C-alpha positions in Angstrom: 29.3 126.7 214.7 30.7 130.0 213.7 32.2 130.9 210.3 34.8 133.6 210.4 34.7 136.1 207.5 38.0 134.9 206.1 36.6 131.5 205.2 35.9 131.2 201.5 35.4 127.4 201.0 34.1 124.4 202.9 37.7 123.1 203.0 38.8 126.2 204.9 35.8 125.8 207.2 36.8 122.2 207.9 40.3 123.3 208.7 39.0 125.9 211.1 36.7 123.4 212.7 39.4 120.8 213.4 41.8 123.5 214.7 39.0 124.6 217.1 38.6 121.0 218.1 42.3 120.8 218.9 42.2 124.0 220.9 39.2 122.9 222.9 40.3 119.4 223.6 44.1 119.6 224.2 43.8 118.6 227.9 41.6 115.6 227.2 42.6 112.0 226.5 39.4 111.0 224.8 37.1 113.1 222.6 33.5 112.4 221.5 32.0 114.6 218.8 28.2 114.1 218.6 26.1 115.6 215.9 22.3 116.0 215.5 20.9 113.9 212.6 19.3 115.7 209.6 18.8 112.7 207.3 15.4 111.6 208.6 12.5 111.8 206.1 10.0 113.3 208.6 11.6 115.4 211.4 9.6 117.3 214.1 12.6 119.6 214.5 12.7 120.4 210.8 9.0 121.0 210.7 9.3 123.5 213.5 12.2 125.2 211.7 10.2 125.5 208.5 7.3 127.1 210.3 9.7 129.7 211.8 10.9 130.4 208.2 7.4 131.2 207.2 7.2 128.4 204.6 9.8 129.9 202.4 11.9 127.1 200.8 15.6 127.3 201.9 18.5 127.3 199.5 20.3 124.0 199.5 24.1 123.6 199.0 26.1 120.6 198.0 29.0 120.3 200.5 32.4 119.6 199.0 36.0 121.0 199.6 35.6 123.7 196.9 32.0 124.7 197.8 32.1 128.6 198.1 30.8 129.9 201.4 32.4 133.3 201.6 29.4 135.3 200.6 26.8 133.6 202.8 26.4 133.7 206.5 26.5 130.4 208.5 22.8 130.9 209.3 21.9 131.2 205.6 24.1 128.3 204.6 22.6 126.0 207.2 18.9 126.9 206.5 18.3 123.6 204.7 18.2 120.2 206.5 19.8 118.7 203.4 22.8 121.0 203.7 23.1 120.5 207.4 23.1 116.7 206.8 25.9 117.0 204.2 27.9 119.4 206.3 27.8 117.2 209.5 28.8 114.1 207.5 31.6 116.1 205.8 32.9 117.5 209.1 32.7 114.1 210.8 34.9 112.6 208.0 37.3 115.5 208.1 37.6 115.3 211.9 38.1 111.5 211.8 40.9 112.0 209.2 42.5 114.7 211.4 42.7 112.4 214.4 43.9 109.3 212.6 47.3 108.2 214.0 47.1 110.5 217.0 47.4 109.2 220.6 44.0 110.5 221.7 40.9 108.4 221.4 38.5 110.1 219.0 34.9 109.1 218.5 32.4 110.8 216.1 28.8 110.3 215.0 27.8 110.5 211.4 24.0 110.1 210.9 23.2 106.8 212.6 26.8 105.6 212.4 29.7 106.0 214.8 33.4 106.0 214.0 36.7 106.0 215.9 40.3 106.4 215.1 41.4 103.5 217.2 38.5 101.3 218.6 35.3 99.5 217.7 32.3 101.7 218.7 29.5 100.0 216.8 27.6 99.5 220.1 27.1 103.3 220.1 25.2 103.4 216.8 21.9 105.2 217.4 18.7 106.1 215.6 18.1 109.1 217.8 17.6 112.4 215.9 19.0 114.8 218.4 22.4 114.8 220.0 21.3 115.5 223.5 20.3 111.9 224.5 23.1 110.5 222.4 25.7 112.6 224.3 24.5 111.0 227.6 24.8 107.5 225.9 28.4 108.3 225.0 29.1 109.6 228.6 27.7 106.5 230.2 29.8 104.3 227.8 33.0 106.3 228.7 32.3 105.7 232.4 31.7 102.0 231.7 35.2 101.9 230.2 36.8 103.5 233.2 36.6 107.3 232.8 37.0 109.2 236.1 36.3 112.7 234.8 33.8 113.9 232.3 33.5 117.3 230.6 30.3 117.6 228.6 30.2 120.7 226.3 27.0 121.8 224.7 25.0 125.1 224.2 21.8 123.1 224.9 20.0 123.2 228.3 18.4 119.8 227.5 21.9 118.2 227.7 22.5 119.8 231.1 19.1 118.6 232.4 19.7 115.0 231.2 23.2 115.0 232.7 21.7 116.0 236.1 19.2 113.2 235.7 21.9 110.6 235.0 24.5 112.0 237.3 24.5 109.0 239.7 25.5 106.9 236.7 28.3 109.2 235.7 31.6 110.2 237.3 31.7 112.1 240.6 33.8 114.7 238.6 31.4 115.5 235.9 31.3 119.0 234.5 28.9 120.8 232.1 30.6 123.4 229.8 28.5 125.9 228.0 29.0 129.3 226.4 27.1 132.3 225.1 29.3 134.4 222.8 32.6 134.7 224.5 31.2 134.0 228.0 32.1 130.4 229.1 30.7 128.6 232.1 32.0 125.4 233.7 29.4 123.9 236.1 30.2 121.0 238.4 27.2 118.7 238.5 27.9 117.3 242.0 26.8 120.4 244.1 23.7 120.9 241.8 22.6 117.3 242.3 23.3 117.5 246.0 21.2 120.6 246.4 18.3 119.2 244.3 18.3 115.8 245.9 18.0 112.5 244.1 14.2 112.7 243.7 14.1 116.3 242.3 17.0 115.6 240.0 15.1 112.6 238.6 12.0 114.7 238.0 13.9 117.6 236.4 13.6 116.4 232.8 9.8 116.2 233.1 9.6 119.6 234.6 11.9 121.1 232.0 9.8 119.5 229.2 6.6 120.8 230.7 7.9 124.3 231.3 10.1 124.7 228.3 12.2 127.1 230.3 16.0 127.3 230.1 
């Protein structure tokens, strides 16, 4: 998540975040915002991140509306798991408030909890640490409730691989949207799965986990 240079406080950052959500989702009738979890006491992801940091303890920030963020980069601000946890909970609450009373269905995760502006979504509560498998859970639930088109947006190759694996349980019209910088790609899953075949599509997550290649 980027932080433009004009942003000076977390409140401004949240406003920018919800405005970006509006821009990205204006053509959709239902929106699912799924965050990673950073509140777990022992996290493999966080241990890996700490090794990459060379063991240097990160600076922790308390996330409130008036928290100053103008003089730190997004990478510096998010170097602590505690700060990432507070920020994701903060943004989840801000986004939920933003969509209250609006006609679109909005569903957002916050730690292990799930909230919506208009429906009961407690069946989507999850103890999973990473968003990738949780995104697939949300996609399957949307299909169960009658969705005929899915657009899954993520920068994570793992999500693409898992969506390929579960394509036969998703909509025929399922698309994966990803971006690097200003370059955006929209990939229809149907021709990919057709080319791979059902067996190879099912084996893809194992191969991806073994190779580690994007």
